[in-house]
MARKOL-513445 format. One record per residue (C-alpha): y, x, z; residue number from 0. Coordinates in Angstrom, 2 decimals, padded with zeros to 5 digits, m for minus. Example, Ala and Ser with C-alpha at 12.3 -4.5 7.8 and 13.67 -1.06 7.14 Angstrom:
<pt <m004.50; 012.30; 007.80>; 0>
<pt <m001.06; 013.67; 007.14>; 1>
This chain:
<pt <009.81; m013.45; 011.08>; 0>
<pt <010.09; m014.10; 007.28>; 1>
<pt <012.77; m012.85; 005.08>; 2>
<pt <013.72; m013.88; 001.68>; 3>
<pt <015.71; m011.33; m000.45>; 4>
<pt <018.24; m011.89; m003.09>; 5>
<pt <019.18; m008.52; m003.78>; 6>
<pt <019.62; m005.30; m002.54>; 7>
<pt <021.76; m002.31; m002.15>; 8>
<pt <020.67; 001.60; m001.24>; 9>
<pt <021.98; 002.56; 001.84>; 10>
<pt <022.75; 006.06; 003.06>; 11>
<pt <019.50; 006.48; 004.94>; 12>
<pt <017.84; 005.23; 002.17>; 13>
<pt <018.99; 007.79; m000.18>; 14>
<pt <018.19; 010.40; 002.40>; 15>
<pt <014.72; 008.96; 002.26>; 16>
<pt <014.68; 009.05; m001.60>; 17>
<pt <015.72; 012.49; m001.29>; 18>
<pt <013.20; 013.75; 001.12>; 19>
<pt <010.60; 016.13; 000.03>; 20>
<pt <007.05; 016.04; 001.59>; 21>
<pt <005.90; 019.09; 003.20>; 22>
<pt <003.49; 021.39; 001.02>; 23>
<pt <m000.16; 020.93; 001.95>; 24>
<pt <m000.96; 024.54; 001.08>; 25>
<pt <m003.90; 026.08; 003.29>; 26>
<pt <m005.06; 022.43; 003.83>; 27>
<pt <m008.02; 022.66; 001.47>; 28>
<pt <m007.43; 020.70; m001.33>; 29>
<pt <m010.96; 019.40; m001.49>; 30>
<pt <m010.00; 015.71; m002.55>; 31>
<pt <m008.61; 015.53; m006.12>; 32>
<pt <m006.31; 012.76; m007.49>; 33>
<pt <m008.79; 011.61; m009.65>; 34>
<pt <m012.34; 011.65; m008.10>; 35>
<pt <m014.27; 010.26; m010.89>; 36>
<pt <m014.52; 011.28; m014.39>; 37>
<pt <m012.86; 009.48; m017.14>; 38>
<pt <m009.49; 008.87; m018.68>; 39>
<pt <m006.72; 008.10; m016.26>; 40>
<pt <m006.16; 004.75; m018.19>; 41>
<pt <m009.74; 003.50; m016.65>; 42>
<pt <m008.60; 004.35; m013.05>; 43>
<pt <m007.27; 000.78; m011.82>; 44>
<pt <m007.89; 001.39; m008.04>; 45>
<pt <m006.38; 003.90; m005.65>; 46>
<pt <m006.22; 004.90; m002.14>; 47>
<pt <m002.87; 006.11; m000.93>; 48>
<pt <m002.58; 007.18; 002.69>; 49>
<pt <m004.30; 004.43; 004.33>; 50>
<pt <m003.79; 001.45; 001.71>; 51>
<pt <m005.85; 000.19; m001.19>; 52>
<pt <m004.20; m000.37; m004.24>; 53>
<pt <m005.35; m002.37; m007.29>; 54>
<pt <m003.89; m002.40; m010.91>; 55>
<pt <m004.30; m005.24; m013.31>; 56>
<pt <m005.18; m004.46; m016.87>; 57>
<pt <m002.06; m003.81; m019.05>; 58>
<pt <m000.20; m001.87; m016.41>; 59>
<pt <001.00; 001.22; m017.81>; 60>
<pt <000.12; 004.63; m016.44>; 61>
<pt <003.82; 005.50; m015.95>; 62>
<pt <004.23; 002.42; m013.46>; 63>
<pt <000.97; 002.88; m011.88>; 64>
<pt <001.97; 006.42; m011.12>; 65>
<pt <005.30; 005.29; m009.62>; 66>
<pt <004.02; 002.75; m007.53>; 67>
<pt <001.49; 005.04; m005.87>; 68>
<pt <004.06; 007.79; m005.26>; 69>
<pt <006.86; 005.73; m004.30>; 70>
<pt <004.55; 004.12; m001.53>; 71>
<pt <003.32; 007.72; m000.73>; 72>
<pt <006.92; 008.83; m000.13>; 73>
<pt <007.95; 005.67; 001.63>; 74>
<pt <005.03; 005.59; 004.26>; 75>
<pt <004.96; 009.20; 004.62>; 76>
<pt <008.64; 009.47; 005.48>; 77>
<pt <008.58; 006.46; 007.83>; 78>
<pt <005.76; 007.65; 009.83>; 79>
<pt <006.56; 011.58; 009.55>; 80>
<pt <010.40; 011.59; 009.70>; 81>
<pt <011.55; 008.62; 011.45>; 82>
<pt <008.21; 008.88; 013.79>; 83>
<pt <007.79; 005.23; 013.80>; 84>
<pt <004.18; 003.82; 014.82>; 85>
<pt <002.34; 002.18; 011.98>; 86>
<pt <001.36; m001.41; 012.57>; 87>
<pt <004.65; m001.91; 014.19>; 88>
<pt <007.81; m004.37; 013.06>; 89>
<pt <010.11; m001.25; 013.41>; 90>
<pt <007.64; 000.65; 011.08>; 91>
<pt <007.33; m002.33; 008.41>; 92>
<pt <011.18; m002.93; 008.46>; 93>
<pt <012.06; 000.60; 007.87>; 94>
<pt <009.27; 001.02; 005.04>; 95>
<pt <010.83; m002.20; 003.37>; 96>
<pt <014.07; m000.44; 003.39>; 97>
<pt <012.96; 002.66; 001.68>; 98>
<pt <011.08; 001.08; m000.84>; 99>
<pt <014.45; m000.95; m001.69>; 100>
<pt <015.76; 002.43; m002.19>; 101>
<pt <013.21; 003.56; m004.47>; 102>
<pt <013.96; 000.58; m006.81>; 103>
<pt <011.30; m001.91; m005.48>; 104>
<pt <013.19; m005.46; m004.55>; 105>
<pt <011.76; m007.41; m001.88>; 106>
<pt <011.49; m011.09; m002.84>; 107>
<pt <009.87; m012.26; 000.49>; 108>
<pt <008.81; m010.41; 003.39>; 109>
<pt <007.33; m011.06; 006.63>; 110>
<pt <005.76; m009.36; 009.75>; 111>
<pt <003.99; m011.53; 012.23>; 112>
<pt <000.95; m011.69; 014.81>; 113>
<pt <m002.40; m012.81; 012.94>; 114>
<pt <m003.92; m015.80; 014.72>; 115>
<pt <m007.22; m017.09; 013.57>; 116>
<pt <m009.80; m019.41; 015.33>; 117>
<pt <m012.39; m018.84; 012.46>; 118>
<pt <m015.59; m016.76; 014.17>; 119>
<pt <m017.25; m014.27; 012.15>; 120>
<pt <m014.16; m013.79; 009.66>; 121>
<pt <m013.96; m009.82; 009.16>; 122>
<pt <m010.69; m007.95; 009.36>; 123>
<pt <m011.17; m007.23; 005.53>; 124>
<pt <m011.70; m011.11; 004.62>; 125>
<pt <m008.69; m011.96; 007.01>; 126>
<pt <m006.31; m009.55; 005.07>; 127>
<pt <m007.70; m010.86; 001.76>; 128>
<pt <m006.88; m014.14; 002.73>; 129>
<pt <m003.32; m013.40; 003.68>; 130>
<pt <m002.82; m011.89; 000.23>; 131>
<pt <m004.06; m015.25; m001.26>; 132>
<pt <m001.71; m017.44; 000.97>; 133>
<pt <001.06; m014.81; 000.08>; 134>
<pt <000.80; m015.43; m003.31>; 135>
<pt <000.55; m019.26; m003.22>; 136>
<pt <003.66; m019.07; m001.18>; 137>
<pt <005.68; m017.23; m003.70>; 138>
<pt <008.10; m018.92; m006.20>; 139>
<pt <006.39; m016.97; m008.88>; 140>
<pt <003.45; m018.21; m010.86>; 141>
<pt <001.56; m017.63; m013.85>; 142>
<pt <m000.05; m014.55; m015.06>; 143>
<pt <001.77; m012.07; m013.23>; 144>
<pt <000.35; m013.45; m009.84>; 145>
<pt <m002.78; m016.01; m010.41>; 146>
<pt <m005.33; m012.82; m010.35>; 147>
<pt <m003.85; m010.79; m007.65>; 148>
<pt <m005.89; m011.84; m004.96>; 149>
<pt <m009.45; m011.32; m006.74>; 150>
<pt <m007.97; m008.02; m007.97>; 151>
<pt <m007.41; m007.02; m004.32>; 152>
<pt <m011.12; m007.88; m003.31>; 153>
<pt <m012.72; m006.16; m006.23>; 154>
<pt <m010.66; m003.37; m005.36>; 155>
<pt <m011.96; m003.32; m001.72>; 156>
<pt <m015.47; m003.70; m002.77>; 157>
<pt <m015.27; m001.11; m005.46>; 158>
<pt <m014.04; 001.23; m002.98>; 159>
<pt <m017.07; 001.34; m000.93>; 160>
<pt <m018.92; 002.72; m004.14>; 161>
<pt <m016.66; 005.53; m004.36>; 162>
<pt <m017.62; 008.15; m001.22>; 163>
<pt <m014.57; 010.56; m001.66>; 164>
<pt <m012.31; 007.68; m001.56>; 165>
<pt <m013.73; 005.80; 001.03>; 166>
<pt <m013.83; 008.87; 002.85>; 167>
<pt <m010.01; 009.31; 002.68>; 168>
<pt <m009.48; 005.77; 003.76>; 169>
<pt <m011.76; 005.96; 006.83>; 170>
<pt <m009.76; 008.98; 007.77>; 171>
<pt <m006.30; 007.25; 007.51>; 172>
<pt <m006.85; 003.90; 009.01>; 173>
<pt <m007.00; 005.25; 012.56>; 174>
<pt <m004.07; 005.16; 014.68>; 175>
<pt <m003.75; 005.86; 018.50>; 176>
<pt <m003.11; 002.17; 019.58>; 177>
<pt <m006.41; 000.96; 016.82>; 178>
<pt <m006.52; 000.60; 013.31>; 179>
<pt <m003.91; m000.05; 010.45>; 180>
<pt <m004.45; m000.23; 006.81>; 181>
<pt <m002.89; m002.09; 003.77>; 182>
<pt <m004.04; m003.82; 000.67>; 183>
<pt <m001.85; m004.03; m002.47>; 184>
<pt <m002.27; m005.76; m005.75>; 185>
<pt <m000.27; m005.13; m008.78>; 186>
<pt <000.38; m006.44; m012.33>; 187>
<pt <002.62; m006.00; m015.14>; 188>
<pt <003.81; m008.47; m017.63>; 189>
<pt <006.21; m007.90; m020.32>; 190>
<pt <007.71; m005.08; m018.38>; 191>
<pt <008.19; m006.65; m015.37>; 192>
<pt <006.11; m004.97; m012.53>; 193>
<pt <004.91; m007.08; m009.22>; 194>
<pt <003.18; m005.84; m006.21>; 195>
<pt <001.78; m008.08; m003.46>; 196>
<pt <000.83; m006.18; m000.13>; 197>
<pt <m000.17; m006.79; 002.91>; 198>
<pt <m000.63; m004.60; 006.19>; 199>
<pt <m003.00; m005.40; 008.77>; 200>
<pt <m003.09; m003.55; 012.14>; 201>
<pt <m005.11; m004.08; 015.47>; 202>
<pt <m003.57; m002.84; 018.71>; 203>
<pt <m005.27; m001.97; 021.92>; 204>
<pt <m008.50; m000.94; 020.70>; 205>
<pt <m009.71; 002.00; 023.05>; 206>
<pt <m012.61; 003.41; 020.77>; 207>
<pt <m012.34; 005.25; 017.71>; 208>
<pt <m012.13; 002.97; 014.89>; 209>
<pt <m013.85; 003.48; 011.40>; 210>
<pt <m015.70; 001.72; 009.14>; 211>
<pt <m016.73; m001.23; 011.74>; 212>
<pt <m012.82; m001.68; 011.79>; 213>
<pt <m012.78; m003.88; 008.60>; 214>
<pt <m016.10; m005.43; 009.75>; 215>
<pt <m014.85; m006.84; 013.28>; 216>
<pt <m014.31; m010.31; 013.85>; 217>
<pt <m010.59; m010.97; 013.46>; 218>
<pt <m010.69; m013.58; 016.00>; 219>
<pt <m011.50; m011.22; 018.65>; 220>
<pt <m008.85; m008.52; 018.22>; 221>
<pt <m004.95; m008.66; 018.74>; 222>
<pt <m003.90; m008.29; 014.93>; 223>
<pt <m000.30; m008.16; 013.10>; 224>
<pt <000.26; m008.45; 009.50>; 225>
<pt <003.15; m007.25; 007.41>; 226>
<pt <003.21; m009.08; 004.11>; 227>
<pt <005.73; m008.74; 001.07>; 228>
<pt <005.98; m009.36; m002.45>; 229>
<pt <008.13; m006.75; m004.28>; 230>
<pt <009.56; m006.53; m008.06>; 231>
<pt <009.93; m003.23; m009.22>; 232>
<pt <013.28; m002.50; m010.95>; 233>
<pt <012.44; m001.07; m014.54>; 234>
<pt <015.39; 000.46; m015.01>; 235>
<pt <014.42; 003.03; m012.51>; 236>
<pt <011.21; 004.00; m013.77>; 237>
<pt <011.40; 006.65; m016.69>; 238>
<pt <010.24; 010.15; m017.15>; 239>
<pt <013.26; 011.70; m015.39>; 240>
<pt <012.85; 009.74; m012.21>; 241>
<pt <009.15; 010.34; m012.29>; 242>
<pt <009.91; 014.02; m012.53>; 243>
<pt <011.91; 013.89; m009.42>; 244>
<pt <009.25; 011.61; m007.54>; 245>
<pt <006.84; 014.00; m008.29>; 246>
<pt <008.73; 017.10; m006.93>; 247>
<pt <009.63; 014.71; m003.83>; 248>
<pt <005.65; 014.05; m003.17>; 249>
<pt <004.65; 017.76; m004.34>; 250>
<pt <001.08; 018.58; m003.61>; 251>
<pt <000.54; 016.08; m001.03>; 252>
<pt <m001.05; 013.68; m003.63>; 253>
<pt <m004.18; 016.12; m003.72>; 254>
<pt <m004.75; 014.86; m000.06>; 255>
<pt <m002.99; 011.54; 000.22>; 256>
<pt <m004.13; 009.75; m003.33>; 257>
<pt <m007.65; 009.26; m004.75>; 258>
<pt <m007.94; 007.22; m007.79>; 259>
<pt <m011.07; 005.29; m008.73>; 260>
<pt <m012.67; 002.67; m011.21>; 261>
<pt <m012.99; m000.85; m010.22>; 262>
């Protein structure tokens, strides 16, 4: 079902989500630092956040990149760990969009539906990238803010395979009890406007443990579902004060849940 959103308001539950503090990871072994390659943070335009791969276009500010990663970390962790909703389901996706809205993201368009394809030999990875391309093409937004997003997502996924620590984090986090679930997000910023196009892709009823082969499977041979959304960040919510609060909410979990790398 597709929903086109014309506005948003923060509900009481979303306020609780925004106030939720992720539990400390003390004692879990912080062997995966926030930045896993050497160099200035401004050069790190790809990231793994929980089970999703993020890419950031040239010109996106460091402040907005950090807010994007950590708001997603807070929202996805809250829906999974507090609301106890299974990833890759309609219920998880709907609540995730609500929490992201409470964190300042305006959903312009969103949908969750079963993925069907008759193409043989189309990998799950490529199927997700195709969905991003079709999502961008279907939005009312156009021009430099959106035109490069599909290629950016594809480049981020390929670059991820060259960064072992980031790829290991991604592998660990894509497995679910029902099968596998991952997200691809491509972000850009033009004249202070931040746009994120995100696709979640999940497979159900897979008995064996999923790992790297998950993204190489023939997408026509599995039962798959996809959430797809286009989000615009409200610029008034992003400043040093709100980012400081968000850093407190996510705490030290970033050390285990976020790995940045260069595309």
